VMD Tcl script that draws the C-alpha trace (Angstrom):
set ca {
  {-12.25 19.12 35.26}
  {-14.25 17.93 38.23}
  {-12.36 17.04 41.38}
  {-13.26 14.71 44.22}
  {-11.39 14.75 47.53}
  {-9.37 11.55 47.63}
  {-9.36 9.04 50.46}
  {-5.75 9.97 51.24}
  {-6.75 13.63 51.52}
  {-9.64 12.64 53.79}
  {-7.22 10.64 55.95}
  {-5.00 13.71 56.33}
  {-7.94 15.88 57.37}
  {-9.13 13.28 59.86}
  {-5.67 13.04 61.40}
  {-5.57 16.82 61.91}
  {-8.95 16.70 63.58}
  {-8.37 13.77 65.96}
  {-4.91 15.07 66.88}
  {-6.41 18.34 68.13}
  {-9.91 17.45 69.31}
  {-11.63 14.94 71.57}
  {-14.37 14.02 69.09}
  {-17.64 12.98 70.73}
  {-20.20 13.56 67.99}
  {-20.31 13.49 64.20}
  {-23.04 15.59 62.61}
  {-24.11 15.70 58.97}
  {-26.13 18.71 57.92}
  {-27.74 20.11 54.80}
  {-30.95 21.21 53.10}
  {-32.97 19.47 50.40}
  {-31.05 17.02 48.25}
  {-27.84 17.65 50.19}
  {-29.64 16.64 53.38}
  {-30.88 13.37 51.86}
  {-27.49 12.56 50.33}
  {-25.87 12.58 53.77}
  {-28.11 9.81 55.07}
  {-25.82 6.95 54.01}
  {-22.77 8.33 55.81}
  {-24.83 9.09 58.90}
  {-26.31 5.58 58.81}
  {-22.87 3.99 58.51}
  {-21.58 5.90 61.54}
  {-24.76 5.20 63.49}
  {-24.64 1.46 62.87}
  {-20.91 0.97 63.39}
  {-19.75 3.33 66.15}
  {-19.95 2.46 69.84}
  {-19.03 5.71 71.56}
  {-19.27 8.33 68.80}
  {-22.68 9.96 68.47}
  {-23.93 10.12 64.86}
  {-26.56 12.66 63.85}
  {-28.27 13.94 60.70}
  {-29.77 17.43 60.96}
  {-31.72 19.65 58.59}
  {-29.58 22.79 58.39}
  {-32.26 25.42 58.86}
  {-33.88 23.51 61.72}
  {-30.45 23.50 63.37}
  {-30.38 27.30 63.02}
  {-33.40 27.61 65.28}
  {-32.97 24.63 67.60}
  {-29.36 23.65 68.33}
  {-29.09 20.29 70.19}
  {-27.41 20.35 73.59}
  {-24.67 17.91 72.57}
  {-23.48 20.20 69.76}
  {-20.28 22.03 70.67}
  {-16.50 21.92 70.83}
  {-16.39 18.11 70.68}
  {-18.53 18.01 67.54}
  {-17.34 17.49 63.98}
  {-19.93 18.80 61.52}
  {-19.98 18.02 57.80}
  {-22.22 20.65 56.18}
  {-23.17 20.17 52.53}
  {-24.44 22.32 49.67}
  {-23.97 21.48 45.99}
  {-23.10 24.97 44.79}
  {-22.21 26.29 48.23}
  {-24.72 29.15 48.17}
  {-27.80 27.86 50.03}
  {-28.51 30.68 52.45}
  {-29.90 28.49 55.23}
  {-26.82 26.26 55.03}
  {-24.47 29.25 55.14}
  {-26.20 30.36 58.32}
  {-25.78 26.86 59.75}
  {-22.03 27.02 59.12}
  {-21.86 30.33 60.99}
  {-23.92 29.00 63.90}
  {-21.86 25.80 64.07}
  {-18.64 27.83 64.27}
  {-20.13 29.97 67.03}
  {-20.57 26.74 68.99}
  {-16.82 26.05 68.45}
  {-17.48 22.89 66.43}
  {-15.00 21.70 63.81}
  {-16.79 22.34 60.52}
  {-16.15 20.82 57.10}
  {-17.84 22.14 53.95}
  {-18.90 19.44 51.48}
  {-19.50 21.02 48.08}
  {-18.96 20.88 44.35}
  {-17.60 24.46 44.45}
  {-14.53 24.73 46.71}
  {-14.36 28.53 46.45}
  {-18.05 29.08 47.20}
  {-19.44 31.10 50.13}
  {-20.01 27.84 52.04}
  {-16.27 27.40 52.52}
  {-15.45 30.85 53.87}
  {-15.99 30.08 57.56}
  {-15.27 26.35 57.61}
  {-12.14 24.68 58.94}
  {-11.78 22.25 56.04}
  {-13.28 21.60 52.61}
  {-14.40 18.30 51.10}
  {-15.05 18.48 47.37}
  {-17.31 16.20 45.34}
  {-18.06 15.74 41.65}
  {-21.50 15.85 40.05}
  {-21.72 16.20 36.25}
  {-19.07 13.79 35.00}
  {-21.04 10.52 34.99}
  {-23.96 8.71 36.59}
  {-21.65 7.58 39.39}
  {-20.78 11.17 40.20}
  {-24.45 11.89 40.94}
  {-23.55 9.97 44.11}
  {-20.15 11.61 44.64}
  {-21.39 13.71 47.56}
  {-22.58 10.52 49.23}
  {-19.28 8.79 48.53}
  {-17.11 11.58 49.98}
  {-19.31 11.85 53.08}
  {-19.16 8.08 53.54}
  {-15.38 8.10 53.09}
  {-15.10 10.72 55.82}
  {-17.28 8.65 58.17}
  {-15.25 5.50 57.48}
  {-11.92 7.23 58.09}
  {-13.08 9.05 61.22}
  {-14.44 5.88 62.82}
  {-11.22 4.07 61.95}
  {-9.07 6.82 63.45}
  {-11.15 6.68 66.62}
  {-10.82 2.89 66.82}
  {-14.55 2.36 66.35}
  {-14.66 0.43 63.10}
  {-14.40 -3.33 62.59}
  {-14.99 -3.34 58.82}
  {-12.47 -0.76 57.68}
  {-10.68 -2.87 55.07}
  {-13.96 -4.05 53.57}
  {-15.26 -0.47 53.36}
  {-12.07 0.81 51.76}
  {-12.24 -1.91 49.13}
  {-15.90 -1.09 48.46}
  {-15.13 2.59 48.08}
  {-12.53 1.72 45.45}
  {-15.02 -0.06 43.16}
  {-18.42 1.53 43.80}
  {-18.12 4.07 40.96}
  {-17.58 1.27 38.46}
  {-20.58 -0.62 39.82}
  {-22.77 2.49 39.73}
  {-21.87 3.40 36.14}
  {-22.37 -0.19 34.98}
  {-25.73 -0.30 36.74}
  {-26.93 2.93 35.14}
  {-25.79 1.74 31.72}
  {-27.82 -1.46 32.06}
  {-31.25 -0.03 32.88}
  {-32.39 1.89 29.79}
  {-35.11 -0.63 28.94}
  {-36.38 -0.75 32.52}
  {-36.25 3.04 32.82}
  {-38.20 3.49 29.60}
  {-40.87 1.01 30.72}
  {-41.13 2.79 34.07}
  {-41.53 6.16 32.37}
  {-44.28 4.97 30.05}
  {-46.09 3.23 32.87}
  {-45.98 6.13 35.35}
  {-45.99 9.22 33.11}
  {-49.65 10.03 33.79}
  {-49.59 9.44 37.54}
  {-50.14 12.41 39.82}
  {-48.66 10.65 42.85}
  {-46.19 7.85 43.58}
  {-45.55 6.09 46.91}
  {-41.83 5.47 47.43}
  {-40.64 2.66 49.73}
  {-37.16 2.02 51.11}
  {-35.39 0.74 54.23}
  {-32.08 0.89 56.09}
  {-29.33 2.77 54.34}
  {-31.59 3.40 51.33}
  {-33.97 5.69 53.17}
  {-32.07 8.69 51.87}
  {-32.65 7.47 48.30}
  {-36.37 7.09 48.98}
  {-36.54 10.56 50.53}
  {-34.64 12.12 47.66}
  {-36.73 10.38 45.00}
  {-40.04 11.41 46.56}
  {-39.13 14.99 47.40}
  {-36.79 16.01 44.61}
  {-37.29 13.78 41.57}
  {-41.05 13.44 41.86}
  {-42.15 16.64 43.61}
  {-39.44 19.17 42.70}
  {-38.44 17.99 39.22}
  {-41.72 16.49 37.98}
  {-44.47 18.12 40.10}
  {-45.80 14.69 41.03}
  {-46.91 14.13 44.62}
  {-44.20 11.95 46.14}
  {-45.00 10.04 49.32}
  {-41.88 8.79 51.10}
  {-42.46 5.64 53.17}
  {-40.25 3.32 55.22}
  {-40.75 -0.32 54.24}
  {-40.90 -1.35 57.89}
  {-43.56 1.28 58.59}
  {-45.79 0.32 55.66}
  {-47.70 -2.06 57.92}
  {-48.34 0.53 60.62}
  {-50.80 2.74 58.77}
  {-49.80 3.46 55.16}
  {-50.73 0.00 53.84}
  {-54.37 1.14 53.86}
  {-53.59 2.92 50.57}
  {-52.02 -0.13 48.91}
  {-55.01 -0.83 46.68}
  {-55.38 -2.02 43.10}
  {-53.29 0.08 40.67}
  {-51.94 2.36 43.41}
  {-48.51 3.47 42.13}
  {-45.50 2.35 44.20}
  {-41.74 2.46 43.67}
  {-39.73 0.13 45.93}
  {-35.98 0.39 46.45}
  {-34.93 -3.07 47.58}
  {-31.88 -3.50 49.81}
  {-29.15 -6.02 49.15}
  {-28.26 -6.16 52.85}
  {-29.62 -6.62 56.34}
  {-32.98 -4.91 55.84}
  {-33.89 -6.80 52.66}
  {-36.51 -8.79 54.57}
  {-38.41 -5.56 55.26}
  {-38.51 -4.70 51.56}
  {-39.47 -8.26 50.62}
  {-42.37 -8.22 53.06}
  {-43.54 -4.91 51.56}
  {-43.26 -6.30 48.03}
  {-45.37 -9.34 48.90}
  {-48.08 -7.04 50.19}
  {-47.99 -4.84 47.07}
  {-48.32 -7.94 44.92}
  {-51.12 -9.37 47.02}
  {-53.42 -6.39 46.46}
  {-52.65 -5.66 42.83}
  {-50.83 -2.36 43.16}
  {-48.92 -0.84 40.26}
  {-45.42 -1.41 41.60}
  {-41.87 -1.12 40.27}
  {-38.87 -2.58 42.09}
  {-35.35 -1.21 41.78}
  {-33.37 -4.00 43.41}
  {-29.77 -3.42 44.48}
  {-29.13 -7.16 44.16}
  {-29.57 -6.86 40.39}
  {-26.31 -4.91 40.17}
  {-24.05 -7.54 41.74}
  {-22.48 -5.43 44.45}
  {-21.53 -8.53 46.43}
  {-19.43 -9.76 43.50}
  {-17.31 -6.61 43.71}
  {-17.09 -6.14 47.48}
  {-17.57 -8.02 50.73}
  {-21.23 -8.95 51.24}
  {-21.08 -7.72 54.85}
  {-20.85 -4.07 53.73}
  {-23.08 -3.92 50.65}
  {-25.75 -2.13 52.73}
  {-23.60 0.98 52.80}
  {-23.03 1.05 49.04}
  {-26.59 0.31 47.92}
  {-27.58 4.01 48.08}
  {-24.76 5.13 45.78}
  {-25.71 2.60 43.12}
  {-29.47 3.11 43.45}
  {-29.04 6.88 43.15}
  {-27.25 6.42 39.83}
  {-29.94 4.05 38.57}
  {-32.77 6.34 39.69}
  {-31.20 9.23 37.83}
  {-31.58 7.25 34.60}
  {-35.22 6.47 35.52}
  {-35.81 10.17 36.19}
  {-34.41 11.20 32.82}
  {-36.72 8.83 30.98}
  {-39.68 9.97 33.08}
  {-38.97 13.62 32.28}
  {-38.83 12.85 28.56}
  {-42.06 10.82 28.63}
  {-43.85 13.62 30.48}
  {-42.25 16.34 28.31}
  {-41.17 17.92 31.57}
  {-37.38 18.58 31.75}
  {-35.73 17.80 35.08}
  {-34.56 21.41 35.25}
  {-38.07 22.91 35.04}
  {-39.21 24.78 38.15}
  {-42.07 27.01 39.33}
  {-40.33 28.68 42.25}
  {-36.72 27.57 42.71}
  {-34.25 29.97 41.06}
  {-37.20 32.24 40.16}
  {-38.33 33.75 43.46}
  {-36.05 36.05 45.44}
  {-37.98 35.90 48.70}
  {-39.57 32.75 50.11}
}
mol new
graphics top color blue
foreach p $ca { graphics top sphere $p radius 0.5 }
foreach p [lrange $ca 0 end-1] q [lrange $ca 1 end] { graphics top cylinder $p $q radius 0.2 }
display resetview
């Protein structure tokens, strides 16, 4: 049976860390999907901490260019689904050489990723649509508890309550979108590129959708765009029938997504909106923190969209040209 590190277990790990270390920086690190799935936790820490530095690093880039701040006062959460990504394993080793406190975040607690780390955070993956976001949830839980322990959080109770209900919201959301997902699949199945738009805490969802659902899993050119940046260059390609997918925030950056949507409508693009507000997060948790839970719900919904797209294209999500087939690359 799948296991997810509980909030109480995270609290215990955080206490051990802050009791023994003067924590100055929190770093999230991974490759590929694991990198994108850490964005929400990084964004929460970035937006809510005053003294703690929050950083998101690509693991293999870290291996060749270690930032000056990274060292004994750093806590690094390093993620890999199966715990075998060679670049991420190297990042763990390099982080330990810098005397950082290192936590492995993985589905496989006995994997090579965990051999050199100080602590292990475990996430689920296969159990339900909500567990497609389990890595995000565990990383976010760690960020919430660390900021609270350091006295840097003013929304702790609201975040804890949100963490307790987000799986229910995500599963309900995924269960409600079959018709929309089927329509999306039929409408986009012959496209060779899709422009993906997102803002705020949802930028990791946009990145993941473009790079991994479209490009890796479907061999469709995925162009990842920030809604705020659409009007600083990329809007030149928003022409009639140009294919766009917009993840709309339910929080503070919703205006940016709304402005982008108005532009897409104005010039007759082929657009689809996946709107976090449709899934009633603010009826289950405090509206002031919905930003930080949007990505978990939208990830679950997008997984359903991806499954329908794969079926419509007769291209299974597991099909690859290179990954798992080439030894050296």
